[in-house]
C-alpha positions in Angstrom: -11.6 321.2 87.2 -12.5 321.0 83.5 -14.8 318.8 81.5 -14.0 316.9 78.3 -17.0 316.0 76.1 -17.2 315.4 72.4 -20.6 314.0 71.7 -19.3 312.6 68.4 -16.8 310.4 70.2 -18.2 310.0 73.7 -21.4 308.8 75.3 -20.6 310.6 78.6 -18.5 313.6 79.7 -15.1 313.3 81.6 -14.6 315.6 84.5 -10.9 316.1 85.3 -9.5 317.7 88.4 -6.6 319.4 86.7 -6.2 322.8 85.0 -6.1 321.6 81.4 -5.8 318.6 79.1 -2.0 319.1 78.7 -1.6 317.9 82.3 -3.1 314.6 81.5 -0.9 311.8 80.0 -2.0 310.5 76.6 -2.7 306.9 77.6 -4.7 308.0 80.6 -6.9 310.1 78.5 -7.4 307.3 76.0 -8.5 305.0 78.9 -10.8 307.7 80.2 -12.5 308.0 76.8 -13.0 304.2 76.7 -14.8 304.5 80.1 -16.9 307.4 78.7 -18.3 305.1 76.1 -19.4 302.3 78.4 -23.2 301.9 78.1 -23.8 301.6 81.8 -22.0 304.7 83.1 -24.0 306.9 85.5 -23.6 310.7 84.7 -19.8 311.0 83.8 -16.3 309.7 84.4 -14.2 311.5 87.1 -10.4 311.7 87.0 -8.6 312.8 90.2 -5.5 315.1 89.9 -3.2 312.1 90.5 -4.6 310.2 87.5 -2.3 308.1 85.3 -2.8 305.1 83.1 -3.4 301.7 84.7 -4.8 298.3 83.6 -8.1 299.1 81.8 -9.1 302.0 83.9 -6.8 304.9 84.9 -5.4 304.9 88.4 -7.1 308.0 90.0 -10.3 307.2 88.1 -13.8 307.1 89.6 -16.9 305.8 87.8 -20.4 305.0 88.9 -22.2 302.1 87.1 -25.7 300.8 87.0 -26.2 297.1 87.7 -22.7 296.1 86.7 -19.3 295.8 88.3 -15.9 295.8 86.6 -13.1 293.8 88.2 -10.4 295.9 86.4 -12.0 299.1 87.5 -11.7 297.9 91.1 -8.0 297.0 90.5 -5.8 294.0 90.9 -4.8 294.9 94.4 -8.3 294.9 95.8 -8.5 296.9 99.0 -5.1 298.5 98.7 -5.2 301.5 101.1 -3.8 303.3 104.1 -3.8 303.2 107.9 -2.5 305.9 110.2 -2.1 306.5 113.9 -0.8 309.6 115.7 1.4 309.4 118.8 2.6 312.0 121.3 6.3 310.9 121.0 8.6 313.8 120.0 10.3 312.9 116.7 13.6 314.4 117.8 13.9 311.6 120.3 14.0 309.1 117.3 16.5 311.1 115.3 18.9 312.1 118.2 18.9 309.1 120.6 21.8 306.7 120.0 21.4 302.9 120.3 23.8 300.0 119.5 22.0 299.9 116.1 22.4 303.6 115.2 19.8 306.3 115.8 16.6 305.2 117.5 14.8 305.6 114.2 17.2 303.2 112.6 16.8 300.7 115.4 13.0 300.8 114.9 13.4 300.3 111.1 15.6 297.2 111.8 13.0 295.7 114.2 10.2 296.3 111.6 12.2 294.5 108.9 12.8 291.6 111.3 9.2 291.3 112.3 7.2 292.3 109.2 8.0 290.4 105.9 8.4 292.7 102.9 8.6 292.2 99.1 7.5 288.7 98.1 8.3 287.3 101.6 5.5 285.7 103.7 5.4 284.4 107.3 6.8 280.9 107.8 3.9 279.9 110.0 0.2 280.5 109.7 -1.1 283.7 111.3 -4.4 284.3 112.9 -6.6 285.8 110.2 -10.2 286.6 111.3 -11.3 287.8 107.9 -10.5 284.5 106.3 -12.0 282.5 109.2 -15.3 284.4 108.8 -15.3 283.9 105.0 -14.7 280.2 105.3 -17.7 280.0 107.7 -19.8 281.9 105.2 -19.2 279.4 102.5 -21.9 277.2 103.9 -24.3 280.1 104.3 -24.3 281.4 100.7 -25.3 279.8 97.5 -22.1 280.4 95.4 -22.4 279.8 91.7 -19.1 278.0 92.0 -16.3 277.9 94.5 -13.1 277.9 92.5 -10.4 275.5 93.7 -7.7 278.0 92.9 -9.3 280.6 95.2 -9.9 278.1 98.0 -6.1 277.5 97.9 -5.6 281.3 98.3 -7.6 281.2 101.6 -4.9 279.0 103.1 -2.1 281.0 101.5 -3.6 284.2 102.9 -3.0 283.1 106.4 0.8 283.2 105.7 0.4 286.6 103.9 -1.6 288.5 106.6 0.6 291.1 108.3 3.1 291.4 105.3 3.9 294.5 103.4 4.4 293.5 99.8 6.5 295.3 97.2 6.2 298.2 94.8 5.0 301.4 96.4 3.8 299.8 99.6 5.5 301.3 102.7 5.6 301.8 106.4 6.6 305.3 107.4 7.5 307.1 110.6 6.4 310.7 110.2 6.5 314.0 111.9 3.5 316.2 112.1 3.8 320.0 112.2 4.1 319.9 116.0 7.1 317.6 115.8 5.2 314.5 117.1 5.5 311.0 115.6 2.9 309.5 113.3 2.9 305.9 111.9 1.5 305.2 108.4 1.0 302.0 106.6 0.3 301.5 102.8 -0.6 298.0 101.7 -3.4 295.9 100.3 -4.8 292.4 99.9 -1.5 290.8 98.8 -1.8 287.9 96.3 -5.4 287.1 97.5 -6.8 290.2 95.8 -4.7 289.8 92.7 -6.0 286.2 92.2 -9.6 287.2 92.8 -9.4 290.0 90.3 -7.8 287.9 87.6 -10.1 285.0 88.0 -13.3 287.1 87.8 -11.9 289.3 85.1 -11.4 286.2 82.9 -14.9 285.0 83.8 -16.3 288.4 82.8 -14.4 288.2 79.4 -15.9 284.8 78.7 -19.5 286.0 79.5 -19.1 289.3 77.6 -17.9 287.4 74.6 -20.9 285.0 74.7 -23.4 287.9 74.8 -21.5 289.7 72.1 -21.0 292.8 74.3 -20.5 296.2 72.7 -17.6 296.8 75.1 -14.5 296.2 73.1 -12.2 293.5 74.5 -9.1 295.7 74.0 -10.5 298.2 76.5 -9.8 295.6 79.2 -13.0 296.6 81.0 -14.9 293.3 81.1 -17.9 293.5 83.4 -20.3 291.3 85.4 -24.0 291.9 86.0 -24.3 292.5 89.8 -27.6 290.4 90.0 -26.0 287.5 88.1 -24.7 284.5 90.1 -21.1 285.2 88.9 -21.5 288.9 89.8 -22.7 288.1 93.3 -19.8 285.7 93.7 -17.3 288.3 92.7 -18.8 290.9 95.1 -18.5 288.3 98.0 -14.8 287.6 97.1 -14.1 291.3 96.7 -15.6 292.0 100.1 -13.3 289.3 101.6 -10.3 291.0 100.0 -11.4 294.4 101.4 -11.7 292.9 104.9 -8.4 291.1 104.5 -6.6 294.2 103.3 -7.8 296.3 106.3 -6.9 293.5 108.7 -3.5 293.2 107.0 -2.7 296.9 107.5 -4.1 296.9 111.1 -1.9 294.0 112.0 1.2 295.7 110.7 0.3 299.0 112.4 -0.2 297.3 115.7 3.2 295.5 115.4 4.9 298.8 114.5 3.2 300.5 117.5 4.6 297.8 119.8 8.1 298.0 118.3 8.1 301.8 118.7 6.8 301.8 122.2 9.2 299.0 123.4 12.3 300.7 121.9 11.3 304.2 123.1 10.8 302.9 126.6 14.1 301.0 126.5 16.3 303.9 125.3 14.5 307.0 126.7 12.8 308.0 130.0 9.4 308.1 128.3 7.0 305.6 129.7 3.4 306.7 129.0 2.7 306.9 125.3 -0.7 308.2 123.8 -2.0 306.8 120.6 -4.9 308.3 118.6 -7.7 306.3 117.0 -6.5 305.0 113.6 -7.5 306.7 110.3 -8.2 304.0 107.7 -9.2 304.0 104.0 -9.3 301.8 100.9 -8.4 303.2 97.6 -9.1 300.2 95.3 -12.7 299.1 95.7 -16.3 299.3 94.6 -19.3 300.1 96.9 -23.0 300.5 96.5 -23.9 304.1 97.0 -26.6 306.6 96.1 -25.6 309.5 93.7 -27.9 311.8 91.8 -31.0 309.9 92.7 -29.8 306.4 91.7 -28.2 303.6 93.6 -25.0 302.8 91.7 -21.7 300.9 92.1 -19.0 303.5 92.6 -15.6 302.2 91.5 -12.7 304.0 93.0 -9.4 302.8 91.6 -6.6 304.8 93.1 -9.1 307.2 94.7 -10.6 307.4 98.2 -14.1 308.3 99.5 -14.3 311.9 100.6 -17.8 312.1 101.9 -18.6 315.2 104.0 -16.7 315.1 107.3 -15.1 311.7 106.4 -11.4 311.5 107.1 -8.9 309.9 104.7 -5.2 309.7 103.9 -3.4 311.1 100.8 0.2 310.2 100.9 3.1 311.7 98.9 6.2 310.0 97.6 8.8 308.9 100.1 10.7 311.8 101.5 7.9 314.3 101.0 4.6 315.2 102.7 1.5 313.1 103.3 -1.9 314.5 104.4 -4.8 313.5 106.6 -7.8 315.0 104.9 -11.5 315.6 105.5 -13.9 315.2 102.7 -16.3 317.9 101.5 -18.8 315.5 99.9 -18.6 317.0 96.5 -21.2 315.2 94.4 -19.4 315.9 91.1 -16.5 313.6 92.0 -19.0 311.1 93.5 -17.6 312.2 96.9 -14.1 311.1 96.0 -10.6 312.5 96.0 -7.0 311.5 95.0 -5.3 308.6 96.7 -1.7 310.0 96.6 0.8 311.7 94.5 0.4 309.5 91.4 3.2 308.4 89.1 4.5 310.6 86.4 7.1 308.0 85.2 6.8 304.3 84.7 8.7 301.9 87.0 11.0 300.8 84.2 11.8 304.4 83.2 12.4 305.4 86.8 14.7 302.5 87.5 16.7 303.4 84.4 16.8 307.1 85.3 17.5 307.0 89.0 20.2 304.8 90.3 20.2 303.1 93.7 22.9 305.5 95.0 21.2 308.6 93.7 17.9 307.6 95.4 19.6 306.7 98.7 21.6 309.9 98.6 18.5 312.0 97.9 16.8 310.5 101.0 19.9 311.2 103.1 19.9 314.8 101.9 16.3 315.1 103.2 17.3 313.5 106.6 15.2 310.4 105.8 16.3 307.0 107.1 15.6 304.1 104.7 14.9 300.5 105.6 14.7 298.1 102.6 15.8 294.5 102.4 16.6 294.7 98.7 17.7 298.1 97.4 18.3 297.2 93.8 14.9 298.5 92.7 14.6 301.5 95.0 15.0 303.9 92.1 11.5 302.9 91.0 10.2 304.7 94.1 12.3 307.9 93.7 10.2 310.9 94.7 11.0 312.3 91.2 9.0 309.4 89.6 5.8 310.9 91.2 3.8 314.1 90.8 4.4 316.7 93.5 1.9 316.0 96.2 1.2 319.7 96.8 0.3 320.0 93.1 -2.3 317.2 93.6 -3.7 318.7 96.7 -4.0 322.2 95.1 -6.2 320.8 92.4 -8.7 319.3 94.7 -9.5 322.0 97.2 -13.2 321.7 96.2 -13.1 318.1 97.3 -11.2 318.1 100.6 -9.9 320.1 103.6 -6.4 319.5 105.0 -6.5 318.3 108.6 -2.9 317.3 109.2 0.4 317.5 107.3 3.1 314.8 107.9 6.7 314.7 106.8 8.7 311.4 106.2 11.3 310.7 108.9 12.0 307.1 108.2 10.5 304.6 105.7 10.4 300.9 105.2 9.8 300.0 101.5 8.7 296.6 100.1 
């Protein structure tokens, strides 16, 4: 870790969990310097080793703020995160057992694609969604500054989106631990609900900041809301809904995959009893009220997870590589945070131009990885070579985490 601080150009230092400044992309550094000049930053800006540029704030960035919350520092996919469960099923059964639909792993991927909508697809019928039901009930209990009609419509739409994967880097993976046993991992977020909430309140924040002639420059794309203002309180309630929805979304998909795996394993093998661990779950786009260095502050983790002492989390690599279950060390310098994954080293556009569909598919085949994807035309965006090496990321945060489990991709469903 090193620290960047020029008192002529920055109000606050930037702590970077890398070896030197050359490992940080130029746009990411520019955004971090913008953050370091916000008047309400607590202590410093922290950049995790997977940091790269995002909208307003770098992905892999962590800040603590006093009495304000920044929608773009939470992120557009509020509550995006991970869910993982370990089984006692030997992975070799999935890769060797033949079925009418190919290897057992391929049959499982096929069933996942038939039962879990991916990309921009939603369910054709409303699903049970307890987070939305609870929120609707709360509308009569809280005094909202306003209840936007557009967001109310999203509550209905969300009941078709719950239990859907989405697109981009979202995935469902079948993985092997170092003992050769199967793990199931899900990466997804709050779907269109979180996106709409972020954009609505970011625009409200821009209007309010303009009215008060804020010193935060509009081009930084870091409009903020006072947490004790009515609009700030409203955003926090909607953000909390998106967090609950995202967790429920991942849990629903995980349970459906568990059922698919168990049913097909029992159908095609002599295994009957299957053990499942307690799930590991974490958000990596959110803000929470926490105490750090003697003050209660809003910690924004955008592409970062909480790594409090003894707290478990998930740090996934690119498809075809390793992912890790980690345990936090509670390092105060990172506001008890760590990386959220490998982090992109190439834009989606550049990756799609550089890595063809066939090259990416062949690369996965060479690794022995089965791919399930409804539309493969954009799979090059997710080539493992468009991401940083996950072991490089992990090596730069050994003061933040301990490794508890290593997992290798066996089969993957991409959005």
